[in-house]
C-alpha atoms as an extended CHARMM CRD file, in Angstrom:
* protein
*
       204  EXT
         1         1  MET       CA             94.3870000000      111.8490000000       56.2940000000  PROA      1               0.0000000000
         2         2  GLN       CA             93.7620000000      113.4760000000       59.6400000000  PROA      2               0.0000000000
         3         3  ASN       CA             93.2380000000      110.7400000000       61.5030000000  PROA      3               0.0000000000
         4         4  SER       CA             93.1340000000      110.5910000000       65.2930000000  PROA      4               0.0000000000
         5         5  ASP       CA             92.7560000000      107.1800000000       65.3180000000  PROA      5               0.0000000000
         6         6  LEU       CA             96.4920000000      107.0220000000       63.9630000000  PROA      6               0.0000000000
         7         7  ARG       CA             98.0810000000      108.7630000000       66.8260000000  PROA      7               0.0000000000
         8         8  LEU       CA             98.6470000000      108.0770000000       70.5370000000  PROA      8               0.0000000000
         9         9  PRO       CA             96.2360000000      105.6760000000       72.2590000000  PROA      9               0.0000000000
        10        10  SER       CA             95.0330000000      109.2170000000       74.5440000000  PROA      10              0.0000000000
        11        11  ARG       CA             93.9820000000      110.5980000000       71.1370000000  PROA      11              0.0000000000
        12        12  ILE       CA             91.5060000000      107.2710000000       69.7310000000  PROA      12              0.0000000000
        13        13  PHE       CA             88.4410000000      108.7390000000       71.0720000000  PROA      13              0.0000000000
        14        14  ALA       CA             88.3460000000      111.9360000000       69.4570000000  PROA      14              0.0000000000
        15        15  GLN       CA             84.5600000000      112.3870000000       70.7750000000  PROA      15              0.0000000000
        16        16  MET       CA             84.8990000000      111.0330000000       74.0840000000  PROA      16              0.0000000000
        17        17  ASP       CA             83.4650000000      112.7260000000       76.8860000000  PROA      17              0.0000000000
        18        18  CYS       CA             86.6800000000      112.5540000000       79.0630000000  PROA      18              0.0000000000
        19        19  ALA       CA             85.1420000000      114.2130000000       81.9440000000  PROA      19              0.0000000000
        20        20  GLN       CA             82.6590000000      110.9540000000       82.7760000000  PROA      20              0.0000000000
        21        21  LEU       CA             85.8770000000      108.9920000000       83.1170000000  PROA      21              0.0000000000
        22        22  ASN       CA             87.1320000000      107.9110000000       86.4100000000  PROA      22              0.0000000000
        23        23  GLU       CA             91.5560000000      108.1080000000       86.7340000000  PROA      23              0.0000000000
        24        24  SER       CA             91.6110000000      104.4730000000       86.2770000000  PROA      24              0.0000000000
        25        25  GLN       CA             89.3740000000      104.8700000000       83.0500000000  PROA      25              0.0000000000
        26        26  ARG       CA             91.4940000000      107.3450000000       82.0210000000  PROA      26              0.0000000000
        27        27  GLN       CA             94.7370000000      105.1140000000       82.5250000000  PROA      27              0.0000000000
        28        28  MET       CA             93.2170000000      102.0410000000       81.5940000000  PROA      28              0.0000000000
        29        29  ILE       CA             92.7260000000      104.2320000000       78.1470000000  PROA      29              0.0000000000
        30        30  GLU       CA             96.8060000000      104.8210000000       77.8800000000  PROA      30              0.0000000000
        31        31  THR       CA             96.9640000000      100.7040000000       78.2620000000  PROA      31              0.0000000000
        32        32  ILE       CA             95.2760000000       99.8410000000       74.5580000000  PROA      32              0.0000000000
        33        33  LEU       CA             98.0290000000       99.2260000000       72.5640000000  PROA      33              0.0000000000
        34        34  PRO       CA             97.5850000000      100.8740000000       68.8770000000  PROA      34              0.0000000000
        35        35  ARG       CA             96.5030000000       99.9100000000       65.2030000000  PROA      35              0.0000000000
        36        36  ASP       CA            100.3030000000       99.3920000000       64.5980000000  PROA      36              0.0000000000
        37        37  ALA       CA            100.9890000000       97.1320000000       67.1760000000  PROA      37              0.0000000000
        38        38  PHE       CA             99.4180000000       94.5310000000       64.9960000000  PROA      38              0.0000000000
        39        39  THR       CA             99.5090000000       95.7950000000       60.9620000000  PROA      39              0.0000000000
        40        40  SER       CA            100.9730000000       98.5270000000       59.0040000000  PROA      40              0.0000000000
        41        41  ALA       CA             98.1690000000       98.5860000000       56.7950000000  PROA      41              0.0000000000
        42        42  LEU       CA             95.9420000000      101.6940000000       56.5190000000  PROA      42              0.0000000000
        43        43  PRO       CA             92.4120000000      100.6200000000       55.9470000000  PROA      43              0.0000000000
        44        44  ALA       CA             92.3630000000      100.0070000000       52.1520000000  PROA      44              0.0000000000
        45        45  GLY       CA             88.8570000000      101.7870000000       51.3070000000  PROA      45              0.0000000000
        46        46  ALA       CA             89.9290000000      104.9080000000       53.7380000000  PROA      46              0.0000000000
        47        47  GLY       CA             91.1200000000      107.1210000000       50.6150000000  PROA      47              0.0000000000
        48        48  ALA       CA             88.4930000000      105.5010000000       48.1850000000  PROA      48              0.0000000000
        49        49  GLY       CA             84.9910000000      106.7540000000       49.6220000000  PROA      49              0.0000000000
        50        50  THR       CA             83.7370000000      103.4840000000       50.5680000000  PROA      50              0.0000000000
        51        51  LEU       CA             84.3000000000      103.3460000000       54.3270000000  PROA      51              0.0000000000
        52        52  ARG       CA             81.1070000000      105.8240000000       56.1930000000  PROA      52              0.0000000000
        53        53  PRO       CA             81.5520000000      107.8110000000       59.1400000000  PROA      53              0.0000000000
        54        54  LEU       CA             80.7540000000      106.2260000000       62.4380000000  PROA      54              0.0000000000
        55        55  HSD       CA             79.8020000000      110.0310000000       63.6080000000  PROA      55              0.0000000000
        56        56  LYS       CA             78.7450000000      110.0260000000       67.6820000000  PROA      56              0.0000000000
        57        57  PRO       CA             78.5820000000      106.5630000000       69.0430000000  PROA      57              0.0000000000
        58        58  PHE       CA             75.6020000000      104.6350000000       70.3160000000  PROA      58              0.0000000000
        59        59  ARG       CA             75.5740000000      101.4050000000       70.9310000000  PROA      59              0.0000000000
        60        60  ILE       CA             77.7930000000       98.6710000000       71.4780000000  PROA      60              0.0000000000
        61        61  THR       CA             78.0850000000       94.8130000000       69.8290000000  PROA      61              0.0000000000
        62        62  ILE       CA             80.1950000000       91.7140000000       71.5360000000  PROA      62              0.0000000000
        63        63  HSD       CA             81.8370000000       89.4480000000       69.3680000000  PROA      63              0.0000000000
        64        64  HSD       CA             83.8140000000       86.3080000000       69.8660000000  PROA      64              0.0000000000
        65        65  ASP       CA             86.2250000000       85.2520000000       66.4110000000  PROA      65              0.0000000000
        66        66  GLY       CA             84.5080000000       82.1310000000       66.4910000000  PROA      66              0.0000000000
        67        67  LEU       CA             87.0850000000       80.4050000000       64.0300000000  PROA      67              0.0000000000
        68        68  PRO       CA             86.5380000000       76.3810000000       64.9920000000  PROA      68              0.0000000000
        69        69  VAL       CA             90.1310000000       76.3640000000       66.8100000000  PROA      69              0.0000000000
        70        70  PRO       CA             89.5750000000       78.0090000000       69.7960000000  PROA      70              0.0000000000
        71        71  TRP       CA             92.4130000000       80.6820000000       70.0880000000  PROA      71              0.0000000000
        72        72  THR       CA             93.9150000000       80.2460000000       73.6310000000  PROA      72              0.0000000000
        73        73  ASN       CA             96.9480000000       81.7490000000       73.6560000000  PROA      73              0.0000000000
        74        74  PRO       CA             98.3070000000       84.5740000000       75.2530000000  PROA      74              0.0000000000
        75        75  GLY       CA            101.7020000000       85.8950000000       73.7680000000  PROA      75              0.0000000000
        76        76  HSD       CA            101.5600000000       89.4830000000       72.5600000000  PROA      76              0.0000000000
        77        77  GLN       CA            103.5020000000       88.4510000000       69.1400000000  PROA      77              0.0000000000
        78        78  ALA       CA            101.4210000000       85.4620000000       68.5790000000  PROA      78              0.0000000000
        79        79  THR       CA             97.7100000000       87.7920000000       69.0050000000  PROA      79              0.0000000000
        80        80  ALA       CA             99.3940000000       90.1010000000       66.8290000000  PROA      80              0.0000000000
        81        81  ASP       CA             99.8420000000       87.5700000000       63.8130000000  PROA      81              0.0000000000
        82        82  TYR       CA             96.1990000000       86.3770000000       64.5430000000  PROA      82              0.0000000000
        83        83  LEU       CA             94.8080000000       89.9110000000       64.5010000000  PROA      83              0.0000000000
        84        84  GLU       CA             96.4930000000       90.2840000000       61.2960000000  PROA      84              0.0000000000
        85        85  GLY       CA             95.6950000000       87.0530000000       60.0280000000  PROA      85              0.0000000000
        86        86  ILE       CA             92.1530000000       88.2240000000       60.4990000000  PROA      86              0.0000000000
        87        87  ARG       CA             92.0350000000       91.8440000000       59.1340000000  PROA      87              0.0000000000
        88        88  GLN       CA             93.9500000000       89.9140000000       55.8270000000  PROA      88              0.0000000000
        89        89  PHE       CA             90.9730000000       87.8120000000       55.6180000000  PROA      89              0.0000000000
        90        90  HSD       CA             88.3560000000       90.8390000000       56.1840000000  PROA      90              0.0000000000
        91        91  VAL       CA             90.1380000000       92.5410000000       53.0740000000  PROA      91              0.0000000000
        92        92  ARG       CA             90.5900000000       89.2390000000       50.5950000000  PROA      92              0.0000000000
        93        93  PRO       CA             88.3680000000       89.6630000000       47.9630000000  PROA      93              0.0000000000
        94        94  PRO       CA             85.6290000000       86.7290000000       47.6560000000  PROA      94              0.0000000000
        95        95  PRO       CA             85.2710000000       83.6230000000       47.5200000000  PROA      95              0.0000000000
        96        96  GLU       CA             89.0110000000       83.8950000000       49.8780000000  PROA      96              0.0000000000
        97        97  GLY       CA             87.6120000000       86.4200000000       52.1290000000  PROA      97              0.0000000000
        98        98  ARG       CA             85.1980000000       88.9730000000       53.1830000000  PROA      98              0.0000000000
        99        99  GLY       CA             86.3310000000       92.2840000000       50.5140000000  PROA      99              0.0000000000
       100       100  TRP       CA             85.5030000000       94.5190000000       53.0890000000  PROA      100             0.0000000000
       101       101  ALA       CA             87.7010000000       98.0020000000       53.4710000000  PROA      101             0.0000000000
       102       102  ASP       CA             89.5160000000       96.9590000000       56.6690000000  PROA      102             0.0000000000
       103       103  ILE       CA             88.4680000000       94.8140000000       59.2300000000  PROA      103             0.0000000000
       104       104  GLY       CA             85.3950000000       94.7110000000       60.5320000000  PROA      104             0.0000000000
       105       105  TYR       CA             85.8660000000       95.4360000000       64.1410000000  PROA      105             0.0000000000
       106       106  HSD       CA             87.0620000000       99.0940000000       66.4150000000  PROA      106             0.0000000000
       107       107  PHE       CA             88.5290000000       96.8760000000       69.6280000000  PROA      107             0.0000000000
       108       108  ALA       CA             89.8590000000       93.2650000000       70.6390000000  PROA      108             0.0000000000
       109       109  VAL       CA             90.3280000000       92.0860000000       74.0360000000  PROA      109             0.0000000000
       110       110  ASP       CA             92.8800000000       89.4210000000       74.1380000000  PROA      110             0.0000000000
       111       111  VAL       CA             93.0940000000       86.1010000000       76.4220000000  PROA      111             0.0000000000
       112       112  ALA       CA             95.6870000000       88.3540000000       78.6090000000  PROA      112             0.0000000000
       113       113  GLY       CA             93.0040000000       90.8730000000       79.0790000000  PROA      113             0.0000000000
       114       114  ARG       CA             95.0510000000       93.0520000000       76.4580000000  PROA      114             0.0000000000
       115       115  VAL       CA             92.8400000000       95.8900000000       74.5840000000  PROA      115             0.0000000000
       116       116  TRP       CA             94.3310000000       95.9220000000       70.6710000000  PROA      116             0.0000000000
       117       117  GLN       CA             92.4210000000       98.7640000000       68.8640000000  PROA      117             0.0000000000
       118       118  LEU       CA             92.0690000000       97.3070000000       65.6460000000  PROA      118             0.0000000000
       119       119  ARG       CA             89.1610000000       99.5320000000       62.5820000000  PROA      119             0.0000000000
       120       120  PRO       CA             89.7830000000      103.4240000000       63.8140000000  PROA      120             0.0000000000
       121       121  LEU       CA             86.7630000000      104.2840000000       65.4780000000  PROA      121             0.0000000000
       122       122  GLU       CA             86.4610000000      107.0710000000       62.8820000000  PROA      122             0.0000000000
       123       123  TRP       CA             84.9800000000      104.9230000000       60.1530000000  PROA      123             0.0000000000
       124       124  GLN       CA             81.9310000000      102.2670000000       61.0080000000  PROA      124             0.0000000000
       125       125  GLY       CA             82.5940000000       98.9500000000       61.2120000000  PROA      125             0.0000000000
       126       126  ALA       CA             81.7560000000       95.6110000000       59.4670000000  PROA      126             0.0000000000
       127       127  HSD       CA             80.3650000000       93.4360000000       62.1360000000  PROA      127             0.0000000000
       128       128  VAL       CA             76.6010000000       93.3890000000       62.1160000000  PROA      128             0.0000000000
       129       129  ARG       CA             75.2020000000       93.8830000000       58.7320000000  PROA      129             0.0000000000
       130       130  GLY       CA             72.5180000000       96.4030000000       59.0180000000  PROA      130             0.0000000000
       131       131  ALA       CA             73.3970000000       98.2110000000       62.2650000000  PROA      131             0.0000000000
       132       132  ASN       CA             76.8630000000       99.4900000000       61.8480000000  PROA      132             0.0000000000
       133       133  GLU       CA             75.5910000000      103.1120000000       62.1000000000  PROA      133             0.0000000000
       134       134  GLY       CA             76.6880000000      104.0880000000       65.5120000000  PROA      134             0.0000000000
       135       135  ASN       CA             78.3440000000      100.6090000000       66.5330000000  PROA      135             0.0000000000
       136       136  ILE       CA             81.6760000000      100.3430000000       68.1910000000  PROA      136             0.0000000000
       137       137  GLY       CA             82.1690000000       96.3390000000       67.7160000000  PROA      137             0.0000000000
       138       138  ILE       CA             84.8450000000       94.7880000000       69.8800000000  PROA      138             0.0000000000
       139       139  VAL       CA             85.5530000000       91.0730000000       69.6090000000  PROA      139             0.0000000000
       140       140  ALA       CA             86.7810000000       88.7010000000       72.3470000000  PROA      140             0.0000000000
       141       141  LEU       CA             89.2860000000       86.8300000000       70.9350000000  PROA      141             0.0000000000
       142       142  GLY       CA             88.6140000000       82.7840000000       71.1360000000  PROA      142             0.0000000000
       143       143  ASN       CA             85.7330000000       80.3820000000       70.7250000000  PROA      143             0.0000000000
       144       144  PHE       CA             83.2470000000       80.9090000000       73.3420000000  PROA      144             0.0000000000
       145       145  ASP       CA             80.7040000000       77.9370000000       71.7920000000  PROA      145             0.0000000000
       146       146  LEU       CA             83.7070000000       75.5660000000       72.7030000000  PROA      146             0.0000000000
       147       147  THR       CA             85.6950000000       77.1520000000       75.3920000000  PROA      147             0.0000000000
       148       148  SER       CA             84.8600000000       79.7370000000       77.8320000000  PROA      148             0.0000000000
       149       149  PRO       CA             86.5930000000       82.5780000000       78.1610000000  PROA      149             0.0000000000
       150       150  SER       CA             89.9800000000       83.4470000000       80.5370000000  PROA      150             0.0000000000
       151       151  ALA       CA             89.3050000000       85.1200000000       83.4060000000  PROA      151             0.0000000000
       152       152  PRO       CA             91.2570000000       88.3750000000       82.7680000000  PROA      152             0.0000000000
       153       153  GLN       CA             89.4620000000       88.3870000000       79.2670000000  PROA      153             0.0000000000
       154       154  LEU       CA             86.3660000000       88.9070000000       80.9500000000  PROA      154             0.0000000000
       155       155  ASN       CA             87.0610000000       91.1720000000       83.4770000000  PROA      155             0.0000000000
       156       156  ARG       CA             88.5290000000       93.6600000000       80.7080000000  PROA      156             0.0000000000
       157       157  LEU       CA             86.1200000000       93.3410000000       78.9680000000  PROA      157             0.0000000000
       158       158  GLU       CA             83.5810000000       94.2620000000       81.3990000000  PROA      158             0.0000000000
       159       159  LEU       CA             86.1020000000       97.4760000000       81.9990000000  PROA      159             0.0000000000
       160       160  PHE       CA             86.4620000000       98.2450000000       78.6190000000  PROA      160             0.0000000000
       161       161  THR       CA             82.9210000000       98.5970000000       78.2930000000  PROA      161             0.0000000000
       162       162  ASP       CA             82.3530000000      100.4720000000       80.9900000000  PROA      162             0.0000000000
       163       163  LEU       CA             84.8030000000      102.8530000000       79.7770000000  PROA      163             0.0000000000
       164       164  LEU       CA             82.9160000000      102.9740000000       76.5130000000  PROA      164             0.0000000000
       165       165  CYS       CA             79.2850000000      103.6880000000       78.0320000000  PROA      165             0.0000000000
       166       166  HSD       CA             80.9330000000      106.4080000000       80.5990000000  PROA      166             0.0000000000
       167       167  GLY       CA             82.7820000000      107.9990000000       77.7510000000  PROA      167             0.0000000000
       168       168  TYR       CA             79.4890000000      108.1780000000       75.2520000000  PROA      168             0.0000000000
       169       169  HSD       CA             76.8710000000      108.1670000000       77.6650000000  PROA      169             0.0000000000
       170       170  ILE       CA             75.7460000000      104.4970000000       75.7700000000  PROA      170             0.0000000000
       171       171  ARG       CA             73.8310000000      102.9400000000       78.8790000000  PROA      171             0.0000000000
       172       172  TRP       CA             74.0170000000       98.8320000000       79.2070000000  PROA      172             0.0000000000
       173       173  ASN       CA             70.6010000000       97.8210000000       77.7630000000  PROA      173             0.0000000000
       174       174  ASN       CA             72.1010000000       99.1680000000       74.2360000000  PROA      174             0.0000000000
       175       175  VAL       CA             75.2480000000       96.8120000000       74.8420000000  PROA      175             0.0000000000
       176       176  TYR       CA             74.4060000000       94.2390000000       71.9300000000  PROA      176             0.0000000000
       177       177  MET       CA             75.2680000000       90.7340000000       71.6240000000  PROA      177             0.0000000000
       178       178  HSD       CA             75.6950000000       89.8650000000       67.9990000000  PROA      178             0.0000000000
       179       179  GLY       CA             73.1690000000       87.7520000000       67.9290000000  PROA      179             0.0000000000
       180       180  GLU       CA             70.7600000000       89.7310000000       68.8880000000  PROA      180             0.0000000000
       181       181  LEU       CA             71.3780000000       92.1600000000       66.1120000000  PROA      181             0.0000000000
       182       182  ALA       CA             72.4920000000       89.7760000000       63.5010000000  PROA      182             0.0000000000
       183       183  SER       CA             70.1060000000       89.3300000000       60.2030000000  PROA      183             0.0000000000
       184       184  ASN       CA             70.9190000000       85.5820000000       60.1360000000  PROA      184             0.0000000000
       185       185  ALA       CA             71.5410000000       82.9540000000       62.9750000000  PROA      185             0.0000000000
       186       186  THR       CA             74.1520000000       83.3280000000       65.1520000000  PROA      186             0.0000000000
       187       187  SER       CA             75.5230000000       82.0290000000       68.4490000000  PROA      187             0.0000000000
       188       188  CYS       CA             77.8430000000       85.0740000000       68.4830000000  PROA      188             0.0000000000
       189       189  PRO       CA             79.3200000000       85.7070000000       71.1560000000  PROA      189             0.0000000000
       190       190  GLY       CA             79.4150000000       82.2150000000       71.7200000000  PROA      190             0.0000000000
       191       191  LYS       CA             77.2890000000       80.4370000000       74.7910000000  PROA      191             0.0000000000
       192       192  HSD       CA             80.0250000000       81.3230000000       77.8850000000  PROA      192             0.0000000000
       193       193  LEU       CA             80.4740000000       84.8810000000       76.7080000000  PROA      193             0.0000000000
       194       194  ALA       CA             76.5690000000       85.3640000000       76.3620000000  PROA      194             0.0000000000
       195       195  ASP       CA             75.9630000000       84.5220000000       79.9240000000  PROA      195             0.0000000000
       196       196  ARG       CA             78.3010000000       86.9960000000       81.0780000000  PROA      196             0.0000000000
       197       197  VAL       CA             76.8810000000       89.6140000000       78.8170000000  PROA      197             0.0000000000
       198       198  ARG       CA             73.1950000000       89.1860000000       79.9260000000  PROA      198             0.0000000000
       199       199  GLN       CA             74.6270000000       89.3980000000       84.1730000000  PROA      199             0.0000000000
       200       200  LEU       CA             76.2710000000       92.3890000000       83.2980000000  PROA      200             0.0000000000
       201       201  ARG       CA             72.9450000000       94.0960000000       81.6830000000  PROA      201             0.0000000000
       202       202  ALA       CA             71.2180000000       92.9200000000       84.5110000000  PROA      202             0.0000000000
       203       203  ARG       CA             72.8390000000       94.8250000000       87.0200000000  PROA      203             0.0000000000
       204       204  PRO       CA             71.2520000000       97.6260000000       89.0950000000  PROA      204             0.0000000000
């Protein structure tokens, strides 16, 4: 399978207009932790035709993982294990899991402010039912109805989202919170993160 997302971080964004990025944004791309930093598993549906191509993104959706015990561990290996646990839950057949072809999100931003590549960007995510077409899913690790995101996490989430917006010509008014697009009632990405997303979208 020819998949640019499984190579070096700089190859993750095959359709990105890198000419729109500044030097710090280009450097940020190289700091993204690739998929094999948390799992050796390939998307289960990649060869079975159960994944749909993402094509060129035109919107972004922000999530929190929302688990009952908020994730606050900044450790690298602990975070990798936590992400693998989420992936396994997403691919495990119901009723124990979601039964999806892969982890639902494209990227995660952790407590320490690291960005992790999750589902390869060539595939639509499984993070907003009925609205995954052209939609990049970013999950901030934690439950932000119960706690607040860390300062490094908020800072990197803003900078990384800006990078995606510039590279894919997406305006901040096309950056959504999960609860704004979801067909079911959800507070995702949590009240403490939602306030920050609203502030960012209100910038001139």
